[in-house]
Structures are given as structure tokens and as C-alpha cells.
N, CA, C, O and the ligand as a Tripos MOL2 file, in Angstrom:
@<TRIPOS>MOLECULE
protein
  289   287    73     0     0
PROTEIN
NO_CHARGES

@<TRIPOS>ATOM
      1 N           0.8350   -1.2080    0.0000 N.3       1 MET1
      2 CA          0.0000    0.0000    0.0000 C.3       1 MET1
      3 C           0.8650    1.2520    0.0000 C.2       1 MET1
      4 O           1.8570    1.3430    0.7240 O.2       1 MET1
      5 N           0.4810    2.1840   -0.8010 N.am      2 ASN2
      6 CA          1.2070    3.4490   -0.8500 C.3       2 ASN2
      7 C           0.6530    4.3870    0.2220 C.2       2 ASN2
      8 O          -0.4420    4.9330    0.0870 O.2       2 ASN2
      9 N           1.4280    4.5590    1.2780 N.am      3 GLU3
     10 CA          0.9440    5.3310    2.4210 C.3       3 GLU3
     11 C           0.7230    6.8040    2.0840 C.2       3 GLU3
     12 O          -0.2510    7.4160    2.5200 O.2       3 GLU3
     13 N           1.6400    7.3530    1.3050 N.am      4 ASP4
     14 CA          1.4980    8.7570    0.9110 C.3       4 ASP4
     15 C           0.2010    8.9830    0.1570 C.2       4 ASP4
     16 O          -0.5130    9.9610    0.3790 O.2       4 ASP4
     17 N          -0.0830    8.0430   -0.7460 N.am      5 LYS5
     18 CA         -1.3000    8.1530   -1.5470 C.3       5 LYS5
     19 C          -2.5310    8.0540   -0.6500 C.2       5 LYS5
     20 O          -3.5220    8.7620   -0.8320 O.2       5 LYS5
     21 N          -2.4310    7.1470    0.3280 N.am      6 TYR6
     22 CA         -3.5430    6.9670    1.2660 C.3       6 TYR6
     23 C          -3.8460    8.2640    2.0020 C.2       6 TYR6
     24 O          -4.9960    8.6970    2.0700 O.2       6 TYR6
     25 N          -2.8080    8.8770    2.5480 N.am      7 TRP7
     26 CA         -3.0080   10.1190    3.3090 C.3       7 TRP7
     27 C          -3.4430   11.2500    2.4070 C.2       7 TRP7
     28 O          -4.2280   12.1050    2.8170 O.2       7 TRP7
     29 N          -2.9490   11.2670    1.1950 N.am      8 GLU8
     30 CA         -3.3810   12.2800    0.2380 C.3       8 GLU8
     31 C          -4.8720   12.1330   -0.0300 C.2       8 GLU8
     32 O          -5.6010   13.1220   -0.1040 O.2       8 GLU8
     33 N          -5.3120   10.9030   -0.1720 N.am      9 GLU9
     34 CA         -6.7370   10.6650   -0.4220 C.3       9 GLU9
     35 C          -7.5790   11.0640    0.7880 C.2       9 GLU9
     36 O          -8.6630   11.6310    0.6520 O.2       9 GLU9
     37 N          -7.0530   10.7550    1.9760 N.am     10 GLN10
     38 CA         -7.7620   11.1330    3.1940 C.3      10 GLN10
     39 C          -7.8900   12.6480    3.2890 C.2      10 GLN10
     40 O          -8.9220   13.1770    3.7020 O.2      10 GLN10
     41 N          -6.8310   13.3260    2.9020 N.am     11 ARG11
     42 CA         -6.8290   14.7800    2.9580 C.3      11 ARG11
     43 C          -7.8920   15.3450    2.0120 C.2      11 ARG11
     44 O          -8.6030   16.2920    2.3490 O.2      11 ARG11
     45 N          -7.9830   14.7500    0.8340 N.am     12 ILE12
     46 CA         -8.9750   15.2020   -0.1450 C.3      12 ILE12
     47 C         -10.3860   14.9470    0.3730 C.2      12 ILE12
     48 O         -11.2760   15.7850    0.2310 O.2      12 ILE12
     49 N         -10.5760   13.7670    0.9810 N.am     13 VAL13
     50 CA        -11.8840   13.4150    1.5330 C.3      13 VAL13
     51 C         -12.2920   14.4220    2.5950 C.2      13 VAL13
     52 O         -13.4550   14.8140    2.6840 O.2      13 VAL13
     53 N         -11.3070   14.8390    3.4090 N.am     14 ASN14
     54 CA        -11.5870   15.7630    4.5030 C.3      14 ASN14
     55 C         -11.6850   17.2170    4.0510 C.2      14 ASN14
     56 O         -12.0770   18.0910    4.8230 O.2      14 ASN14
     57 N         -11.3330   17.4590    2.8230 N.am     15 ASP15
     58 CA        -11.3930   18.8240    2.3080 C.3      15 ASP15
     59 C         -12.0690   18.8080    0.9490 C.2      15 ASP15
     60 O         -11.4230   18.5690   -0.0710 O.2      15 ASP15
     61 N         -13.3560   19.0610    0.9370 N.am     16 PRO16
     62 CA        -14.1230   18.9790   -0.3250 C.3      16 PRO16
     63 C         -13.6700   19.9610   -1.3820 C.2      16 PRO16
     64 O         -13.9410   19.7650   -2.5670 O.2      16 PRO16
     65 N         -12.9820   21.0200   -0.9700 N.am     17 GLN17
     66 CA        -12.5300   22.0040   -1.9540 C.3      17 GLN17
     67 C         -11.2240   21.5900   -2.6060 C.2      17 GLN17
     68 O         -10.7760   22.2000   -3.5770 O.2      17 GLN17
     69 N         -10.6310   20.5630   -2.0700 N.am     18 GLU18
     70 CA         -9.3590   20.0980   -2.6210 C.3      18 GLU18
     71 C          -9.5410   19.6320   -4.0640 C.2      18 GLU18
     72 O         -10.4580   18.8710   -4.3740 O.2      18 GLU18
     73 N          -8.6680   20.0930   -4.9230 N.am     19 VAL19
     74 CA         -8.6990   19.6680   -6.3140 C.3      19 VAL19
     75 C          -7.7220   18.5160   -6.4800 C.2      19 VAL19
     76 O          -6.6990   18.4630   -5.7970 O.2      19 VAL19
     77 N          -8.0230   17.6160   -7.3610 N.am     20 LYS20
     78 CA         -7.1620   16.4680   -7.5780 C.3      20 LYS20
     79 C          -5.7740   16.8940   -8.0630 C.2      20 LYS20
     80 O          -5.6450   17.6790   -9.0020 O.2      20 LYS20
     81 N          -4.7510   16.3660   -7.4130 N.am     21 VAL21
     82 CA         -3.3790   16.6700   -7.8310 C.3      21 VAL21
     83 C          -3.0640   15.8270   -9.0620 C.2      21 VAL21
     84 O          -3.2230   14.6060   -9.0550 O.2      21 VAL21
     85 N          -2.6240   16.4890  -10.0990 N.am     22 TYR22
     86 CA         -2.3390   15.8080  -11.3550 C.3      22 TYR22
     87 C          -0.9830   15.1280  -11.2930 C.2      22 TYR22
     88 O          -0.8390   13.9630  -11.6640 O.2      22 TYR22
     89 N           0.0110   15.8720  -10.8170 N.am     23 PHE23
     90 CA          1.3420   15.3040  -10.5760 C.3      23 PHE23
     91 C           2.1430   16.2960   -9.7630 C.2      23 PHE23
     92 O           1.7130   17.4240   -9.5190 O.2      23 PHE23
     93 N           3.3330   15.8450   -9.3420 N.am     24 ASN24
     94 CA          4.2200   16.7250   -8.6040 C.3      24 ASN24
     95 C           5.3930   17.1280   -9.4900 C.2      24 ASN24
     96 O           5.8970   16.3270  -10.2780 O.2      24 ASN24
     97 N           5.8120   18.3580   -9.3530 N.am     25 CYS25
     98 CA          6.9460   18.8650  -10.1140 C.3      25 CYS25
     99 C           8.1600   17.9760   -9.8660 C.2      25 CYS25
    100 O           8.4390   17.5830   -8.7330 O.2      25 CYS25
    101 N           8.8690   17.6690  -10.9380 N.am     26 GLU26
    102 CA         10.0250   16.7750  -10.8730 C.3      26 GLU26
    103 C          11.1340   17.3470   -9.9900 C.2      26 GLU26
    104 O          11.8860   16.5900   -9.3760 O.2      26 GLU26
    105 N          11.2410   18.6430   -9.9230 N.am     27 ILE27
    106 CA         12.3550   19.2670   -9.2080 C.3      27 ILE27
    107 C          11.9720   19.6920   -7.7870 C.2      27 ILE27
    108 O          12.6180   19.2780   -6.8240 O.2      27 ILE27
    109 N          10.9460   20.4980   -7.6500 N.am     28 CYS28
    110 CA         10.6270   21.0370   -6.3220 C.3      28 CYS28
    111 C           9.4880   20.2800   -5.6500 C.2      28 CYS28
    112 O           9.2360   20.4700   -4.4600 O.2      28 CYS28
    113 N           8.8000   19.4270   -6.3980 N.am     29 GLY29
    114 CA          7.7270   18.6370   -5.7920 C.3      29 GLY29
    115 C           6.4210   19.3980   -5.6480 C.2      29 GLY29
    116 O           5.4820   18.9000   -5.0260 O.2      29 GLY29
    117 N           6.3470   20.5810   -6.2050 N.am     30 ALA30
    118 CA          5.1140   21.3770   -6.1320 C.3      30 ALA30
    119 C           3.9580   20.6090   -6.7650 C.2      30 ALA30
    120 O           4.1350   19.9080   -7.7610 O.2      30 ALA30
    121 N           2.7930   20.7490   -6.1830 N.am     31 GLU31
    122 CA          1.6260   20.0500   -6.7050 C.3      31 GLU31
    123 C           1.0360   20.8120   -7.8800 C.2      31 GLU31
    124 O           0.7620   22.0090   -7.7950 O.2      31 GLU31
    125 N           0.8490   20.0900   -8.9760 N.am     32 ILE32
    126 CA          0.2110   20.6680  -10.1550 C.3      32 ILE32
    127 C          -1.1780   20.0540  -10.2150 C.2      32 ILE32
    128 O          -1.3330   18.8330  -10.2190 O.2      32 ILE32
    129 N          -2.1740   20.9110  -10.2620 N.am     33 TYR33
    130 CA         -3.5470   20.4460  -10.2500 C.3      33 TYR33
    131 C          -4.1090   20.3620  -11.6680 C.2      33 TYR33
    132 O          -3.5660   20.9340  -12.6130 O.2      33 TYR33
    133 N          -5.1820   19.6500  -11.7750 N.am     34 GLU34
    134 CA         -5.8400   19.5340  -13.0730 C.3      34 GLU34
    135 C          -6.2160   20.9160  -13.5750 C.2      34 GLU34
    136 O          -6.7490   21.7370  -12.8290 O.2      34 GLU34
    137 N          -5.9360   21.1610  -14.8310 N.am     35 GLY35
    138 CA         -6.2700   22.4440  -15.4310 C.3      35 GLY35
    139 C          -5.1730   23.4720  -15.3100 C.2      35 GLY35
    140 O          -5.2400   24.5400  -15.9200 O.2      35 GLY35
    141 N          -4.1430   23.1460  -14.5110 N.am     36 GLN36
    142 CA         -3.0330   24.0850  -14.3230 C.3      36 GLN36
    143 C          -1.9920   23.8600  -15.4090 C.2      36 GLN36
    144 O          -1.8350   22.7500  -15.9200 O.2      36 GLN36
    145 N          -1.2870   24.9250  -15.7520 N.am     37 GLU37
    146 CA         -0.2390   24.8010  -16.7630 C.3      37 GLU37
    147 C           0.9770   24.0960  -16.2030 C.2      37 GLU37
    148 O           1.2990   24.2420  -15.0240 O.2      37 GLU37
    149 N           1.6510   23.3360  -17.0420 N.am     38 TYR38
    150 CA          2.9070   22.7210  -16.6390 C.3      38 TYR38
    151 C           3.7800   22.5850  -17.8770 C.2      38 TYR38
    152 O           3.3570   22.8840  -18.9930 O.2      38 TYR38
    153 N           5.0150   22.1250  -17.6540 N.am     39 TYR39
    154 CA          5.9600   22.0240  -18.7550 C.3      39 TYR39
    155 C           6.5380   20.6210  -18.8150 C.2      39 TYR39
    156 O           7.0220   20.0940  -17.8140 O.2      39 TYR39
    157 N           6.4850   20.0360  -19.9710 N.am     40 ASP40
    158 CA          6.9980   18.6860  -20.1820 C.3      40 ASP40
    159 C           8.4120   18.8050  -20.7420 C.2      40 ASP40
    160 O           8.6040   19.0400  -21.9340 O.2      40 ASP40
    161 N           9.3950   18.6390  -19.8620 N.am     41 CYS41
    162 CA         10.7940   18.8360  -20.2520 C.3      41 CYS41
    163 C          11.5460   17.5100  -20.2540 C.2      41 CYS41
    164 O          11.0030   16.4630  -19.9010 O.2      41 CYS41
    165 N          12.8170   17.5860  -20.6640 N.am     42 ASP42
    166 CA         13.6770   16.4000  -20.6760 C.3      42 ASP42
    167 C          13.7340   15.7390  -19.3110 C.2      42 ASP42
    168 O          13.7390   14.5130  -19.2040 O.2      42 ASP42
    169 N          13.7780   16.5600  -18.2660 N.am     43 VAL43
    170 CA         13.9300   16.0260  -16.9150 C.3      43 VAL43
    171 C          12.6160   15.5250  -16.3290 C.2      43 VAL43
    172 O          12.6120   14.8510  -15.2990 O.2      43 VAL43
    173 N          11.5080   15.8490  -16.9740 N.am     44 GLY44
    174 CA         10.2030   15.4170  -16.4720 C.3      44 GLY44
    175 C           9.2210   16.5680  -16.5070 C.2      44 GLY44
    176 O           9.4400   17.5670  -17.1940 O.2      44 GLY44
    177 N           8.1360   16.4230  -15.7620 N.am     45 TYR45
    178 CA          7.1440   17.4920  -15.7160 C.3      45 TYR45
    179 C           7.5690   18.5310  -14.6910 C.2      45 TYR45
    180 O           7.9140   18.2020  -13.5570 O.2      45 TYR45
    181 N           7.5400   19.7730  -15.1020 N.am     46 LEU46
    182 CA          7.9820   20.8510  -14.2220 C.3      46 LEU46
    183 C           6.8970   21.8880  -14.0180 C.2      46 LEU46
    184 O           6.0490   22.1190  -14.8800 O.2      46 LEU46
    185 N           6.9530   22.5100  -12.8370 N.am     47 CYS47
    186 CA          6.0830   23.6510  -12.5850 C.3      47 CYS47
    187 C           6.6940   24.8610  -13.3080 C.2      47 CYS47
    188 O           7.8210   24.8090  -13.8010 O.2      47 CYS47
    189 N           5.9260   25.9330  -13.3520 N.am     48 GLU48
    190 CA          6.3740   27.1030  -14.0960 C.3      48 GLU48
    191 C           7.6770   27.6710  -13.5400 C.2      48 GLU48
    192 O           8.5710   28.0500  -14.2970 O.2      48 GLU48
    193 N           7.7780   27.7260  -12.2230 N.am     49 LYS49
    194 CA          8.9530   28.2930  -11.5550 C.3      49 LYS49
    195 C          10.2120   27.5110  -11.9260 C.2      49 LYS49
    196 O          11.2290   28.1030  -12.2870 O.2      49 LYS49
    197 N          10.1430   26.1880  -11.8380 N.am     50 CYS50
    198 CA         11.3100   25.3700  -12.1300 C.3      50 CYS50
    199 C          11.6300   25.3970  -13.6200 C.2      50 CYS50
    200 O          12.7950   25.3430  -14.0130 O.2      50 CYS50
    201 N          10.6000   25.4810  -14.4380 N.am     51 PHE51
    202 CA         10.8310   25.5550  -15.8790 C.3      51 PHE51
    203 C          11.6560   26.7970  -16.2100 C.2      51 PHE51
    204 O          12.5910   26.7400  -17.0080 O.2      51 PHE51
    205 N          11.2960   27.9160  -15.5880 N.am     52 ASP52
    206 CA         12.0460   29.1540  -15.8030 C.3      52 ASP52
    207 C          13.5010   28.9700  -15.4040 C.2      52 ASP52
    208 O          14.4090   29.4070  -16.1110 O.2      52 ASP52
    209 N          13.7180   28.3140  -14.2560 N.am     53 GLU53
    210 CA         15.0820   28.1000  -13.7860 C.3      53 GLU53
    211 C          15.8220   27.1480  -14.7130 C.2      53 GLU53
    212 O          16.9960   27.3570  -15.0200 O.2      53 GLU53
    213 N          15.1380   26.1110  -15.1560 N.am     54 GLU54
    214 CA         15.7540   25.1640  -16.0870 C.3      54 GLU54
    215 C          16.1380   25.8600  -17.3860 C.2      54 GLU54
    216 O          17.2010   25.6180  -17.9560 O.2      54 GLU54
    217 N          15.2510   26.7190  -17.8290 N.am     55 GLN55
    218 CA         15.5260   27.4620  -19.0490 C.3      55 GLN55
    219 C          16.8240   28.2310  -18.9090 C.2      55 GLN55
    220 O          17.6350   28.2710  -19.8340 O.2      55 GLN55
    221 N          17.0190   28.8470  -17.7360 N.am     56 GLU56
    222 CA         18.2540   29.5860  -17.4830 C.3      56 GLU56
    223 C          19.4530   28.6550  -17.5800 C.2      56 GLU56
    224 O          20.4720   28.9970  -18.1800 O.2      56 GLU56
    225 N          19.3200   27.4760  -16.9850 N.am     57 ILE57
    226 CA         20.4170   26.5000  -17.0040 C.3      57 ILE57
    227 C          20.7210   26.0930  -18.4410 C.2      57 ILE57
    228 O          21.8830   26.0390  -18.8450 O.2      57 ILE57
    229 N          19.6820   25.8100  -19.2030 N.am     58 TYR58
    230 CA         19.8830   25.4090  -20.5950 C.3      58 TYR58
    231 C          20.5330   26.5220  -21.3870 C.2      58 TYR58
    232 O          21.4450   26.3000  -22.1820 O.2      58 TYR58
    233 N          20.0440   27.7170  -21.1510 N.am     59 LYS59
    234 CA         20.5910   28.8630  -21.8810 C.3      59 LYS59
    235 C          22.0720   28.9980  -21.6130 C.2      59 LYS59
    236 O          22.8760   29.1910  -22.5260 O.2      59 LYS59
    237 N          22.4260   28.8900  -20.3120 N.am     60 GLN60
    238 CA         23.8310   29.0420  -19.9400 C.3      60 GLN60
    239 C          24.6810   27.9130  -20.5110 C.2      60 GLN60
    240 O          25.7860   28.1490  -20.9990 O.2      60 GLN60
    241 N          24.1740   26.7050  -20.4520 N.am     61 SER61
    242 CA         24.9750   25.5600  -20.8840 C.3      61 SER61
    243 C          25.0420   25.4500  -22.4020 C.2      61 SER61
    244 O          25.9340   24.7970  -22.9440 O.2      61 SER61
    245 N          24.1060   26.0830  -23.0790 N.am     62 CYS62
    246 CA         24.0660   25.9730  -24.5390 C.3      62 CYS62
    247 C          24.6000   27.2180  -25.2280 C.2      62 CYS62
    248 O          24.8310   27.2230  -26.4370 O.2      62 CYS62
    249 N          24.7900   28.2570  -24.4550 N.am     63 GLU63
    250 CA         25.1940   29.5210  -25.0590 C.3      63 GLU63
    251 C          26.6060   29.4270  -25.6300 C.2      63 GLU63
    252 O          27.5470   29.0550  -24.9290 O.2      63 GLU63
    253 N          26.7380   29.7580  -26.8680 N.am     64 ARG64
    254 CA         28.0330   29.7030  -27.5460 C.3      64 ARG64
    255 C          28.1920   30.9420  -28.4110 C.2      64 ARG64
    256 O          27.2100   31.5490  -28.8390 O.2      64 ARG64
    257 N          29.4290   31.3030  -28.6570 N.am     65 ILE65
    258 CA         29.6960   32.4260  -29.5530 C.3      65 ILE65
    259 C          30.4160   31.8920  -30.7770 C.2      65 ILE65
    260 O          31.4400   31.2200  -30.6610 O.2      65 ILE65
    261 N          29.8810   32.1920  -31.9450 N.am     66 ALA66
    262 CA         30.4700   31.7090  -33.1740 C.3      66 ALA66
    263 C          31.8950   32.2120  -33.3230 C.2      66 ALA66
    264 O          32.1690   33.3990  -33.1430 O.2      66 ALA66
    265 N          32.7980   31.3000  -33.6530 N.am     67 GLY67
    266 CA         34.1890   31.7020  -33.8250 C.3      67 GLY67
    267 C          35.0490   31.3270  -32.6220 C.2      67 GLY67
    268 O          36.2670   31.1940  -32.7410 O.2      67 GLY67
    269 N          34.4010   31.1520  -31.4420 N.am     68 GLU68
    270 CA         35.1740   30.7530  -30.2700 C.3      68 GLU68
    271 C          35.2090   29.2380  -30.1600 C.2      68 GLU68
    272 O          34.2740   28.5540  -30.5740 O.2      68 GLU68
    273 N          36.2860   28.7250  -29.6040 N.am     69 LYS69
    274 CA         36.4160   27.2740  -29.4680 C.3      69 LYS69
    275 C          36.0380   26.8390  -28.0650 C.2      69 LYS69
    276 O          36.3550   27.5110  -27.0830 O.2      69 LYS69
    277 N          35.3520   25.6950  -27.9840 N.am     70 TYR70
    278 CA         34.9430   25.1680  -26.6880 C.3      70 TYR70
    279 C          35.4240   23.7310  -26.5720 C.2      70 TYR70
    280 O          35.7400   23.0740  -27.5630 O.2      70 TYR70
    281 N          35.4680   23.2790  -25.3660 N.am     71 GLY71
    282 CA         35.9250   21.9100  -25.1420 C.3      71 GLY71
    283 C          37.3990   21.8830  -24.8420 C.2      71 GLY71
    284 O          37.8930   22.7310  -24.1000 O.2      71 GLY71
    285 N          38.1140   20.9320  -25.3980 N.am     72 ASP72
    286 CA         39.5420   20.7290  -25.1560 C.3      72 ASP72
    287 C          39.8900   20.8070  -23.6710 C.2      72 ASP72
    288 O          41.0540   20.6560  -23.3010 O.2      72 ASP72
    289 ZN          8.9070   23.0150   -9.4520 Zn       73 ZN73
@<TRIPOS>BOND
     1     1     2 1
     2     2     3 1
     3     3     4 2
     4     3     5 am
     5     5     6 1
     6     6     7 1
     7     7     8 2
     8     7     9 am
     9     9    10 1
    10    10    11 1
    11    11    12 2
    12    11    13 am
    13    13    14 1
    14    14    15 1
    15    15    16 2
    16    15    17 am
    17    17    18 1
    18    18    19 1
    19    19    20 2
    20    19    21 am
    21    21    22 1
    22    22    23 1
    23    23    24 2
    24    23    25 am
    25    25    26 1
    26    26    27 1
    27    27    28 2
    28    27    29 am
    29    29    30 1
    30    30    31 1
    31    31    32 2
    32    31    33 am
    33    33    34 1
    34    34    35 1
    35    35    36 2
    36    35    37 am
    37    37    38 1
    38    38    39 1
    39    39    40 2
    40    39    41 am
    41    41    42 1
    42    42    43 1
    43    43    44 2
    44    43    45 am
    45    45    46 1
    46    46    47 1
    47    47    48 2
    48    47    49 am
    49    49    50 1
    50    50    51 1
    51    51    52 2
    52    51    53 am
    53    53    54 1
    54    54    55 1
    55    55    56 2
    56    55    57 am
    57    57    58 1
    58    58    59 1
    59    59    60 2
    60    59    61 am
    61    61    62 1
    62    62    63 1
    63    63    64 2
    64    63    65 am
    65    65    66 1
    66    66    67 1
    67    67    68 2
    68    67    69 am
    69    69    70 1
    70    70    71 1
    71    71    72 2
    72    71    73 am
    73    73    74 1
    74    74    75 1
    75    75    76 2
    76    75    77 am
    77    77    78 1
    78    78    79 1
    79    79    80 2
    80    79    81 am
    81    81    82 1
    82    82    83 1
    83    83    84 2
    84    83    85 am
    85    85    86 1
    86    86    87 1
    87    87    88 2
    88    87    89 am
    89    89    90 1
    90    90    91 1
    91    91    92 2
    92    91    93 am
    93    93    94 1
    94    94    95 1
    95    95    96 2
    96    95    97 am
    97    97    98 1
    98    98    99 1
    99    99   100 2
   100    99   101 am
   101   101   102 1
   102   102   103 1
   103   103   104 2
   104   103   105 am
   105   105   106 1
   106   106   107 1
   107   107   108 2
   108   107   109 am
   109   109   110 1
   110   110   111 1
   111   111   112 2
   112   111   113 am
   113   113   114 1
   114   114   115 1
   115   115   116 2
   116   115   117 am
   117   117   118 1
   118   118   119 1
   119   119   120 2
   120   119   121 am
   121   121   122 1
   122   122   123 1
   123   123   124 2
   124   123   125 am
   125   125   126 1
   126   126   127 1
   127   127   128 2
   128   127   129 am
   129   129   130 1
   130   130   131 1
   131   131   132 2
   132   131   133 am
   133   133   134 1
   134   134   135 1
   135   135   136 2
   136   135   137 am
   137   137   138 1
   138   138   139 1
   139   139   140 2
   140   139   141 am
   141   141   142 1
   142   142   143 1
   143   143   144 2
   144   143   145 am
   145   145   146 1
   146   146   147 1
   147   147   148 2
   148   147   149 am
   149   149   150 1
   150   150   151 1
   151   151   152 2
   152   151   153 am
   153   153   154 1
   154   154   155 1
   155   155   156 2
   156   155   157 am
   157   157   158 1
   158   158   159 1
   159   159   160 2
   160   159   161 am
   161   161   162 1
   162   162   163 1
   163   163   164 2
   164   163   165 am
   165   165   166 1
   166   166   167 1
   167   167   168 2
   168   167   169 am
   169   169   170 1
   170   170   171 1
   171   171   172 2
   172   171   173 am
   173   173   174 1
   174   174   175 1
   175   175   176 2
   176   175   177 am
   177   177   178 1
   178   178   179 1
   179   179   180 2
   180   179   181 am
   181   181   182 1
   182   182   183 1
   183   183   184 2
   184   183   185 am
   185   185   186 1
   186   186   187 1
   187   187   188 2
   188   187   189 am
   189   189   190 1
   190   190   191 1
   191   191   192 2
   192   191   193 am
   193   193   194 1
   194   194   195 1
   195   195   196 2
   196   195   197 am
   197   197   198 1
   198   198   199 1
   199   199   200 2
   200   199   201 am
   201   201   202 1
   202   202   203 1
   203   203   204 2
   204   203   205 am
   205   205   206 1
   206   206   207 1
   207   207   208 2
   208   207   209 am
   209   209   210 1
   210   210   211 1
   211   211   212 2
   212   211   213 am
   213   213   214 1
   214   214   215 1
   215   215   216 2
   216   215   217 am
   217   217   218 1
   218   218   219 1
   219   219   220 2
   220   219   221 am
   221   221   222 1
   222   222   223 1
   223   223   224 2
   224   223   225 am
   225   225   226 1
   226   226   227 1
   227   227   228 2
   228   227   229 am
   229   229   230 1
   230   230   231 1
   231   231   232 2
   232   231   233 am
   233   233   234 1
   234   234   235 1
   235   235   236 2
   236   235   237 am
   237   237   238 1
   238   238   239 1
   239   239   240 2
   240   239   241 am
   241   241   242 1
   242   242   243 1
   243   243   244 2
   244   243   245 am
   245   245   246 1
   246   246   247 1
   247   247   248 2
   248   247   249 am
   249   249   250 1
   250   250   251 1
   251   251   252 2
   252   251   253 am
   253   253   254 1
   254   254   255 1
   255   255   256 2
   256   255   257 am
   257   257   258 1
   258   258   259 1
   259   259   260 2
   260   259   261 am
   261   261   262 1
   262   262   263 1
   263   263   264 2
   264   263   265 am
   265   265   266 1
   266   266   267 1
   267   267   268 2
   268   267   269 am
   269   269   270 1
   270   270   271 1
   271   271   272 2
   272   271   273 am
   273   273   274 1
   274   274   275 1
   275   275   276 2
   276   275   277 am
   277   277   278 1
   278   278   279 1
   279   279   280 2
   280   279   281 am
   281   281   282 1
   282   282   283 1
   283   283   284 2
   284   283   285 am
   285   285   286 1
   286   286   287 1
   287   287   288 2
@<TRIPOS>SUBSTRUCTURE
     1 MET1         2 RESIDUE 1 A MET
     2 ASN2         6 RESIDUE 1 A ASN
     3 GLU3        10 RESIDUE 1 A GLU
     4 ASP4        14 RESIDUE 1 A ASP
     5 LYS5        18 RESIDUE 1 A LYS
     6 TYR6        22 RESIDUE 1 A TYR
     7 TRP7        26 RESIDUE 1 A TRP
     8 GLU8        30 RESIDUE 1 A GLU
     9 GLU9        34 RESIDUE 1 A GLU
    10 GLN10       38 RESIDUE 1 A GLN
    11 ARG11       42 RESIDUE 1 A ARG
    12 ILE12       46 RESIDUE 1 A ILE
    13 VAL13       50 RESIDUE 1 A VAL
    14 ASN14       54 RESIDUE 1 A ASN
    15 ASP15       58 RESIDUE 1 A ASP
    16 PRO16       62 RESIDUE 1 A PRO
    17 GLN17       66 RESIDUE 1 A GLN
    18 GLU18       70 RESIDUE 1 A GLU
    19 VAL19       74 RESIDUE 1 A VAL
    20 LYS20       78 RESIDUE 1 A LYS
    21 VAL21       82 RESIDUE 1 A VAL
    22 TYR22       86 RESIDUE 1 A TYR
    23 PHE23       90 RESIDUE 1 A PHE
    24 ASN24       94 RESIDUE 1 A ASN
    25 CYS25       98 RESIDUE 1 A CYS
    26 GLU26      102 RESIDUE 1 A GLU
    27 ILE27      106 RESIDUE 1 A ILE
    28 CYS28      110 RESIDUE 1 A CYS
    29 GLY29      114 RESIDUE 1 A GLY
    30 ALA30      118 RESIDUE 1 A ALA
    31 GLU31      122 RESIDUE 1 A GLU
    32 ILE32      126 RESIDUE 1 A ILE
    33 TYR33      130 RESIDUE 1 A TYR
    34 GLU34      134 RESIDUE 1 A GLU
    35 GLY35      138 RESIDUE 1 A GLY
    36 GLN36      142 RESIDUE 1 A GLN
    37 GLU37      146 RESIDUE 1 A GLU
    38 TYR38      150 RESIDUE 1 A TYR
    39 TYR39      154 RESIDUE 1 A TYR
    40 ASP40      158 RESIDUE 1 A ASP
    41 CYS41      162 RESIDUE 1 A CYS
    42 ASP42      166 RESIDUE 1 A ASP
    43 VAL43      170 RESIDUE 1 A VAL
    44 GLY44      174 RESIDUE 1 A GLY
    45 TYR45      178 RESIDUE 1 A TYR
    46 LEU46      182 RESIDUE 1 A LEU
    47 CYS47      186 RESIDUE 1 A CYS
    48 GLU48      190 RESIDUE 1 A GLU
    49 LYS49      194 RESIDUE 1 A LYS
    50 CYS50      198 RESIDUE 1 A CYS
    51 PHE51      202 RESIDUE 1 A PHE
    52 ASP52      206 RESIDUE 1 A ASP
    53 GLU53      210 RESIDUE 1 A GLU
    54 GLU54      214 RESIDUE 1 A GLU
    55 GLN55      218 RESIDUE 1 A GLN
    56 GLU56      222 RESIDUE 1 A GLU
    57 ILE57      226 RESIDUE 1 A ILE
    58 TYR58      230 RESIDUE 1 A TYR
    59 LYS59      234 RESIDUE 1 A LYS
    60 GLN60      238 RESIDUE 1 A GLN
    61 SER61      242 RESIDUE 1 A SER
    62 CYS62      246 RESIDUE 1 A CYS
    63 GLU63      250 RESIDUE 1 A GLU
    64 ARG64      254 RESIDUE 1 A ARG
    65 ILE65      258 RESIDUE 1 A ILE
    66 ALA66      262 RESIDUE 1 A ALA
    67 GLY67      266 RESIDUE 1 A GLY
    68 GLU68      270 RESIDUE 1 A GLU
    69 LYS69      274 RESIDUE 1 A LYS
    70 TYR70      278 RESIDUE 1 A TYR
    71 GLY71      282 RESIDUE 1 A GLY
    72 ASP72      286 RESIDUE 1 A ASP
    73 ZN73       289 GROUP 0 **** ****
């Protein structure tokens, strides 16, 4: 039995306003609810905040200037 799932279900039962959690962000674990925007990235499903941070990481790691040599 998945205990976390059990308690999550109990929490929903006890709170009628609770919306079903669709998934948790791969990085920060934030709950993404049905109907909420999310990002499907290489690392998994991300919330908006982590996607922005990932974008920064990708930008930095991919940024190159033509004519300059990298590696070696
Ligand atoms: Zn996140």
C-alpha cells in the first residue's frame, strides 16, 4: 500500500474544496492540479517556476559564440 497516496486521499476526503493533484513537479515537488499549466521537459514534468530556472540552465549551458572554441 502506498501510504502517501492513502493520506493524500484522506486529505482530499476531509477537504471537499481540494482539487485532484495531477502530478508533482520533478524538481521542487510542487503540486500541479488539473487544469493548471505545466511544462513537459527532458527532466520530467515541471512547474512554471522550475521551468524558468531550467531554461536559465539550458541557456547558460548551450550559449556559444560563433568563432570561439569550446571543449579541449
Ligand atoms: Zn517546481
